C-alpha positions as CSV (number, residue, x, y, z in Angstrom):
1,M,1.3,21.0,-11.5
2,D,1.0,23.7,-8.9
3,I,2.2,23.4,-5.5
4,L,-1.1,23.1,-4.0
5,H,-2.3,20.3,-6.0
6,A,1.4,18.2,-5.5
7,I,0.6,18.6,-1.9
8,V,-2.9,17.8,-1.9
9,L,-2.2,13.9,-4.0
10,G,1.3,13.8,-1.2
11,I,-1.7,14.4,1.4
12,V,-4.3,11.8,-0.8
13,Q,-1.2,9.0,-0.9
14,G,-0.2,9.4,2.4
15,L,-3.3,8.5,4.3
16,S,-4.1,6.1,1.5
17,E,-1.6,3.9,1.5
18,F,-1.2,2.1,4.7
19,L,-4.9,2.3,5.3
20,P,-6.9,-0.6,3.7
21,I,-8.6,1.9,1.1
22,S,-6.5,1.7,-2.5
23,S,-4.0,4.7,-3.0
24,S,-3.2,4.2,-6.5
25,G,-6.9,4.4,-6.6
26,H,-7.6,7.3,-4.7
27,L,-4.6,9.1,-6.9
28,E,-6.9,8.0,-10.1
29,L,-10.2,9.2,-8.0
30,T,-8.4,12.9,-6.8
31,R,-7.1,13.4,-10.6
32,W,-10.6,12.6,-11.9
33,I,-12.9,14.8,-9.4
34,F,-10.5,17.9,-10.0
35,G,-9.6,17.1,-13.6
36,W,-6.1,17.3,-13.0
37,D,-5.3,15.2,-15.9
38,A,-2.7,17.3,-17.3
39,L,0.7,15.5,-16.7
40,P,2.3,13.3,-19.6
41,A,2.0,9.6,-18.9
42,D,5.5,9.2,-18.1
43,L,5.8,12.4,-15.6
44,E,2.3,10.9,-14.0
45,T,3.8,7.7,-13.3
46,A,7.6,9.6,-11.7
47,F,5.3,11.5,-9.6
48,D,3.5,8.6,-8.2
49,V,6.3,7.0,-7.5
50,A,8.1,9.5,-5.7
51,V,5.2,10.1,-3.4
52,H,5.0,6.3,-2.7
53,M,8.6,6.8,-1.7
54,G,7.8,10.0,0.6
55,T,5.4,7.7,2.3
56,L,8.1,4.5,2.2
57,T,10.2,7.3,4.7
58,G,7.2,8.0,6.7
59,A,6.5,4.3,7.3
60,I,10.0,3.0,8.0
61,A,10.9,6.6,10.4
62,Y,7.9,5.0,12.5
63,L,8.0,1.1,12.4
64,R,12.2,2.2,12.9
65,R,12.6,-0.5,15.4
66,D,10.6,-3.2,13.7
67,V,12.9,-2.3,10.6
68,A,16.2,-2.6,12.9
69,K,15.2,-5.5,14.7
70,Y,14.3,-8.0,12.2
71,T,17.5,-7.0,9.9
72,A,19.7,-7.4,12.4
73,A,17.9,-10.7,13.3
74,G,18.1,-11.5,9.7
75,L,21.8,-11.1,9.1
76,R,22.3,-13.3,12.3
77,P,24.0,-16.5,10.5
78,L,26.2,-13.8,8.9
79,R,27.5,-13.4,12.7
80,R,27.3,-17.1,13.3
81,E,24.6,-17.3,15.0
82,P,21.3,-19.1,15.2
83,L,19.2,-17.4,12.9
84,G,16.1,-17.2,15.6
85,T,12.1,-16.7,15.5
86,D,13.4,-13.4,14.4
87,G,15.4,-13.7,11.9
88,R,13.1,-16.8,10.6
89,I,10.5,-13.5,10.1
90,A,12.5,-11.1,9.0
91,W,13.5,-13.9,5.9
92,F,10.0,-14.6,5.2
93,L,8.8,-10.9,5.2
94,V,11.3,-10.8,2.6
95,A,10.2,-13.8,0.6
96,S,6.4,-12.2,0.9
97,A,7.8,-9.6,-1.8
98,V,8.4,-12.0,-4.9
99,P,4.9,-12.7,-6.0
100,A,4.6,-9.1,-6.6
101,G,8.0,-8.5,-8.1
102,V,7.2,-11.3,-10.4
103,I,3.6,-10.8,-10.9
104,G,5.2,-6.7,-11.7
105,V,7.5,-7.3,-14.0
106,L,5.9,-9.9,-16.3
107,L,2.5,-7.6,-16.8
108,K,4.4,-4.5,-16.7
109,D,2.6,-3.0,-19.9
110,Q,-1.0,-5.0,-18.9
111,I,-1.1,-3.1,-15.6
112,S,-1.1,0.1,-17.1
113,D,-4.7,-0.5,-18.8
114,L,-6.5,-1.1,-15.7
115,D,-6.7,2.3,-14.1
116,S,-10.7,2.5,-15.6
117,I,-12.5,4.9,-13.3
118,A,-15.6,2.2,-13.5
119,L,-13.0,-0.4,-12.8
120,I,-11.3,1.8,-9.7
121,A,-14.8,1.5,-7.8
122,V,-16.1,-1.8,-8.5
123,M,-12.3,-3.0,-6.7
124,L,-13.3,-0.4,-4.3
125,I,-16.7,-2.4,-3.6
126,V,-15.4,-5.9,-4.4
127,F,-12.8,-6.0,-1.8
128,G,-14.2,-3.9,0.9
129,I,-16.6,-6.7,1.3
130,L,-14.0,-9.2,1.3
131,L,-12.2,-7.6,3.9
132,G,-15.5,-7.2,6.0
133,V,-15.6,-10.9,5.7
134,A,-12.6,-11.9,6.7
135,D,-12.4,-9.3,9.6
136,R,-15.2,-11.2,11.4
137,L,-12.9,-14.6,11.5
138,P,-11.5,-16.1,14.7
139,Q,-8.6,-14.3,15.5
140,R,-5.7,-17.4,17.2
141,R,-2.5,-16.9,15.7
142,S,-0.1,-14.2,16.7
143,L,3.2,-12.9,14.7
144,D,5.8,-15.2,16.1
145,E,3.2,-18.2,14.3
146,F,4.2,-16.2,10.8
147,T,5.5,-19.3,8.4
148,L,6.7,-18.8,4.9
149,R,3.2,-20.6,3.5
150,D,1.8,-17.7,4.7
151,A,4.6,-14.3,3.4
152,L,3.7,-16.8,-0.2
153,L,0.0,-16.6,0.7
154,M,0.2,-13.0,1.4
155,G,2.6,-11.7,-1.3
156,F,-0.1,-13.2,-3.5
157,G,-2.5,-11.2,-2.2
158,Q,-0.4,-7.8,-2.2
159,A,0.1,-8.5,-6.1
160,L,-3.8,-7.8,-6.7
161,A,-2.9,-4.6,-5.7
162,L,-1.1,-3.3,-9.1
163,Q,-4.6,-3.3,-9.6
164,P,-5.6,0.5,-8.5
165,G,-8.5,0.3,-6.3
166,V,-7.7,-3.6,-4.7
167,S,-5.1,-1.9,-1.8
168,R,-2.4,-3.6,-1.4
169,S,-2.5,-3.5,2.7
170,G,-6.4,-3.9,2.2
171,A,-5.6,-7.1,0.0
172,T,-3.1,-8.6,2.8
173,L,-5.3,-7.7,5.8
174,T,-7.7,-9.9,4.3
175,V,-5.6,-12.6,3.6
176,T,-3.9,-12.1,7.2
177,R,-7.0,-12.2,8.2
178,M,-8.3,-15.5,6.4
179,L,-5.2,-17.4,8.1
180,G,-6.4,-16.1,11.1
181,F,-3.8,-13.8,12.5
182,Q,-5.0,-11.1,14.7
183,R,-5.7,-7.7,13.9
184,D,-2.7,-5.7,15.4
185,A,-0.3,-8.7,14.5
186,A,-1.9,-8.8,10.8
187,A,-1.5,-4.9,10.3
188,R,1.9,-5.1,11.6
189,L,2.7,-7.8,9.2
190,V,1.2,-5.9,6.2
191,F,3.0,-2.9,6.8
192,L,6.5,-4.3,7.2
193,M,5.9,-6.6,4.0
194,S,5.3,-3.6,2.3
195,L,8.0,-1.9,3.0
196,P,10.6,-4.3,0.3
197,V,7.9,-4.2,-2.7
198,I,7.5,-0.3,-2.3
199,G,11.3,0.3,-2.1
200,G,11.6,-2.2,-4.8
201,A,9.5,-0.7,-7.2
202,G,10.5,2.7,-6.6
203,V,14.2,2.3,-6.9
204,V,13.3,0.6,-10.5
205,S,11.0,3.3,-11.7
206,L,13.3,6.1,-10.6
207,V,16.0,5.1,-12.1
208,D,14.9,6.4,-15.8
209,A,12.8,8.5,-14.4
210,S,13.5,12.6,-16.0
211,I,12.0,15.6,-13.6
212,P,12.0,18.7,-15.7
213,G,13.5,21.3,-13.3
214,D,10.0,23.4,-13.2
215,F,8.2,20.2,-11.8
216,V,11.0,19.8,-8.8
217,A,9.3,21.8,-6.4
218,P,5.8,20.5,-6.5
219,F,7.5,17.0,-6.3
220,V,9.7,17.5,-2.8
221,W,6.4,19.1,-1.4
222,A,3.8,16.1,-2.4
223,V,7.1,14.0,-1.0
224,A,7.3,15.9,2.3
225,A,3.4,15.2,2.9
226,S,3.2,11.9,1.6
227,M,6.0,11.4,4.0
228,L,4.1,12.7,7.0
229,T,0.5,11.6,6.0
230,G,2.3,8.2,5.8
231,W,3.6,7.9,9.3
232,V,0.2,9.3,10.5
233,A,-1.8,6.7,8.9
234,V,0.9,4.1,10.1
235,W,0.3,5.1,13.4
236,G,-3.5,5.3,13.6
237,T,-4.3,1.9,12.0
238,L,-1.9,0.5,14.6
239,K,-3.6,2.0,17.6
240,M,-7.0,1.5,16.3
241,V,-6.7,-2.2,15.4
242,Q,-6.0,-2.7,19.3
243,T,-9.7,-2.3,20.1
244,R,-11.5,-1.8,16.8
245,T,-12.2,-3.5,13.7
246,F,-12.0,-3.0,9.6
247,T,-15.3,-2.0,9.5
248,P,-14.9,1.4,8.6
249,F,-12.7,1.2,6.4
250,V,-15.3,-2.1,4.6
251,I,-18.1,1.3,4.9
252,Y,-15.6,3.9,3.1
253,R,-14.6,1.5,0.5
254,V,-18.0,0.3,-0.7
255,V,-19.7,4.2,0.3
256,L,-17.3,5.2,-2.7
257,G,-17.5,2.8,-4.8
258,L,-21.3,3.2,-5.0
259,A,-20.7,7.3,-5.2
260,V,-18.4,6.9,-7.9
261,L,-20.8,4.5,-10.2
262,A,-22.9,7.0,-9.5
263,I,-21.2,9.9,-10.8
264,L,-20.5,8.1,-13.6
265,A,-24.1,7.0,-14.4
266,T,-24.7,11.3,-14.4
267,D,-23.5,13.5,-16.5
268,W,-22.2,15.2,-13.5
269,R,-18.1,14.3,-14.4
């Protein structure tokens, strides 16, 4: 892998992780379109985890005030203080990571076989349409109304994103909008609840990772690119949802999925 390829993949990961368009699906599609399939499976996994961690760092940097607020609130009982609304939300966000964590551990081997290009294209279309349907529902709930039931339902939605093409943010935004949350509250909840899942998966995967010396530089550049673009994606999405719907992402997903299926039906790739 050369540095240019690494930077391109880092940018793709950073932008698509927090936009509802599937980062894992876009990484697979980018490699497929350009023919960048030369990495061994274990090294490709390590690379994907590394750029996910870069994106995580960028998201934490942007959401640092929220992270600090909810962390402090969640630890109030240790200071013998009442948990309060923010503390309750903090622990519900932690609970939302449980379904994806459990399912990820139980189905680890099966998940590795679900990255076919055709299946990714179908998932882009299907879950794009579901997001569009959910986004037309009324906005009646604020972030302060977040409950444990909401957290677990969103967690199961997040677990669906173990299939490339579904999108972690897309699936959880769909569930959150179906639960009636306002778009800005839904987006903020989705971004915050993704942090422990990405972080936990990254730590577990990188413990046994081994990166050859000649791959260190591409990895570093890719992580830097994903960190910067991850910050931009969170900032842009939170700004956009204040005045607009998720329709542009729905259209993009459907068009991309159909385009990939059309390419598969020809001899172009």
